[in-house]
C-alpha angles and dihedrals in degrees: 000000000000126000128184092270107022150024117237122201122189120194117190127190128190100218095117100270131267122296111253093234092062100033092098092052103051094097094046116113114261094006111141138155090204128091112276091249092057107042138027098198092230102108102082091037091055091045090055091048093051095046098042105032102031102031101031089235139125133244126190141153138211139174116255141171110242139175108242111208134008097262097045124091096181116107117229129202107250141160121236121204114200122199119188119188124181115238092223115050115214113244114229 
């Protein structure tokens, strides 16, 4: 959605959410829940760096309950990532 000063993007997945004991670590460098041969744990860290340091924005995530699909009324456990980017970048 677009506000007067920023653009807000919400991305929701239906993988069951993020466990509360690791929620605070998901943006840490090299943090992964995958086997070492599968993931490096750098993706969300780099996303945070790009959004916050290079675009003066914010990125965050939280667990939510969400209806998945138009015809479904059942709520699923999901995680929602929110990215907020200002429309006018500050010049340094």
